C-alpha positions in Angstrom: 9.3 -25.4 -16.8 7.7 -22.3 -15.8 6.1 -22.1 -12.4 4.5 -19.0 -10.7 5.2 -18.7 -7.0 3.8 -15.8 -4.5 5.3 -15.3 -1.2 7.7 -13.7 0.7 11.5 -13.3 -0.1 13.7 -11.5 1.9 10.8 -9.9 4.0 9.7 -8.6 0.7 6.2 -9.8 -0.9 6.9 -10.7 -4.4 5.9 -12.6 -7.2 8.5 -15.3 -8.2 9.0 -17.2 -11.4 10.7 -20.5 -11.1 12.8 -21.2 -14.5 13.7 -24.6 -14.2 15.8 -24.8 -10.9 16.6 -21.1 -10.9 14.0 -18.9 -8.9 14.1 -14.9 -9.8 11.9 -12.6 -8.3 10.1 -10.1 -10.6 9.6 -6.6 -10.0 7.2 -4.6 -8.0 8.0 -5.4 -4.8 8.2 -2.6 -2.0 11.6 -2.5 -0.5 12.0 -2.1 3.3 12.1 1.2 5.1 9.5 3.6 5.9 6.4 4.9 3.8 5.4 8.4 4.7 7.0 8.2 8.1 5.6 4.6 8.9 8.1 1.9 9.6 7.2 -1.1 7.6 10.1 -3.2 9.1 8.9 -3.1 12.6 7.3 -6.0 14.3 3.6 -6.1 15.1 2.7 -5.2 18.4 0.7 -7.4 20.5 -2.3 -5.1 20.4 -2.0 -5.0 16.4 -1.7 -8.8 16.4 -4.9 -9.1 18.7 -6.6 -6.8 16.7 -5.8 -8.6 13.3 -7.0 -12.0 15.1 -10.1 -10.5 16.3 -11.3 -9.3 12.7 -10.3 -12.8 11.4 -12.4 -14.6 14.2 -15.3 -12.2 13.4 -15.1 -13.5 9.5 -14.0 -9.9 8.4 -11.3 -11.4 6.0 -14.2 -12.0 3.2 -13.8 -9.8 0.3 -10.8 -7.8 1.7 -8.9 -5.6 -0.7 -5.5 -5.8 1.3 -3.4 -8.9 2.3 -2.1 -10.0 5.5 0.3 -12.9 6.7 0.6 -14.4 9.9 3.7 -16.6 10.5 4.3 -18.9 7.9 0.7 -18.9 6.6 0.3 -18.0 2.8 -1.2 -14.6 2.1 -4.8 -14.1 3.0 -7.1 -11.1 2.0 -9.0 -8.8 4.8 -10.5 -5.6 4.8 -7.7 -2.9 4.8 -9.1 -1.2 7.7 -8.2 -4.2 10.0 -4.5 -4.7 8.5 -1.9 -3.5 11.1 0.0 -0.1 10.3 3.3 -1.7 9.1 1.6 -4.4 6.8 -0.8 -1.6 5.4 2.1 1.2 4.6 4.3 -1.8 2.9 1.1 -2.8 0.7 0.5 1.1 0.0 4.2 1.4 -0.8 3.9 -1.5 -3.5 0.9 0.0 -5.0 -2.1 -1.3 -3.5 -4.5 1.4 -4.1 -7.1 0.2 -1.2 -3.9 0.4 1.1 -3.2 3.7 -0.2 -6.8 4.8 0.7 -7.0 3.3 4.3 -3.5 4.9 4.8 -5.0 8.0 4.0 -7.9 8.1 6.1 -5.6 6.8 8.8 -3.5 10.2 8.4 -6.9 12.1 8.0 -8.3 10.8 11.4 -5.1 10.4 13.2 -5.9 6.9 13.9 -2.5 5.2 14.6 -0.4 8.0 13.1 -0.3 11.7 13.9 -2.9 13.6 11.9 -1.4 15.0 8.7 -3.9 16.5 6.2 -1.2 17.0 3.6 0.2 13.3 3.8 -3.6 12.4 3.5 -3.9 14.3 0.1 -1.0 13.0 -1.2 -2.1 9.2 -0.3 -5.8 9.9 -1.7 -4.1 11.3 -5.0 -2.0 8.2 -5.7 -5.2 6.1 -5.0 -7.3 7.8 -7.0 -4.8 7.9 -9.9 -5.0 5.6 -12.9 -1.9 3.5 -13.6 -0.1 1.1 -15.8 0.2 -2.4 -14.7 3.0 -4.3 -15.5 5.2 -7.1 -14.7 8.8 -7.7 -15.2 10.2 -11.3 -15.8 14.1 -11.6 -15.3 15.4 -14.3 -17.7 19.0 -16.1 -17.6 20.5 -14.6 -20.9 24.3 -16.3 -21.2 26.2 -15.3 -18.1 23.7 -12.1 -17.3 20.0 -12.0 -16.8 17.8 -9.7 -19.0 14.5 -8.3 -18.0 11.3 -8.4 -20.2 8.1 -6.0 -19.0 4.8 -7.2 -20.1 2.2 -4.1 -19.8 -1.1 -5.8 -18.5 -3.4 -2.8 -18.9 -4.5 0.0 -16.7 -5.6 -0.3 -13.4 -8.5 2.3 -12.6 -8.0 4.7 -9.7 -10.6 4.5 -6.9 -13.7 6.6 -6.6 -14.0 6.9 -3.1 -10.0 8.2 -3.0 -11.1 10.9 -5.6 -14.0 12.2 -3.4 -12.1 12.4 -0.4 -9.1 14.1 -2.2 -11.7 16.6 -3.6 -13.2 17.3 0.1 -10.0 17.5 1.6 -8.8 20.1 -1.1 -11.7 22.0 -0.2 -10.8 22.0 3.7 -7.0 23.1 2.9 -8.1 25.6 0.9 -10.3 27.0 2.9 -7.7 26.9 5.8 -5.1 28.5 3.5 -7.8 31.3 2.8 -8.4 31.9 6.7 -4.6 32.1 7.3 -4.5 34.8 4.3 -7.2 36.8 5.6 -5.6 37.0 9.3 -2.3 38.0 8.0 -4.2 40.7 6.0 -6.0 42.0 8.8 -3.0 41.6 11.3 -0.6 44.0 9.1 
């Protein structure tokens, strides 16, 4: 019997396939640590918890593209702009394009993180890029475990991320040009 479970395993969001009594995690889970300097392991602050709760109370969880977990509740969806920074960075690290876009916006605006246009540019590029979707299943094979990868198709990059990337690239190019002119005039 094969059963698909979604949840947290070792503080890591994952998909788990249960074969008989043996549970094995599939690939694609973000590891712990940091992502673009954001600590994905830290506990949420009181303000982050209150902001998340307020967004939920106001019904902003409908149709969201990011997920969140509160204590032992199952994952639920919410608009990425309301997801606390550590959760958002963790989802971006795992490949959620909407989380990558929102994290890029936060770096561009300096919202919860130091403003860094280069990091914003990198995150926009990730969110704008088409990616190959795949699922890895680990199967017991004698005394070992073998991995089988199934390709599930392509995930199209986000148009908004491509637009923000092009605009930001123009801003960064203009800044580089201005610096270059100043250096030439200063010599």
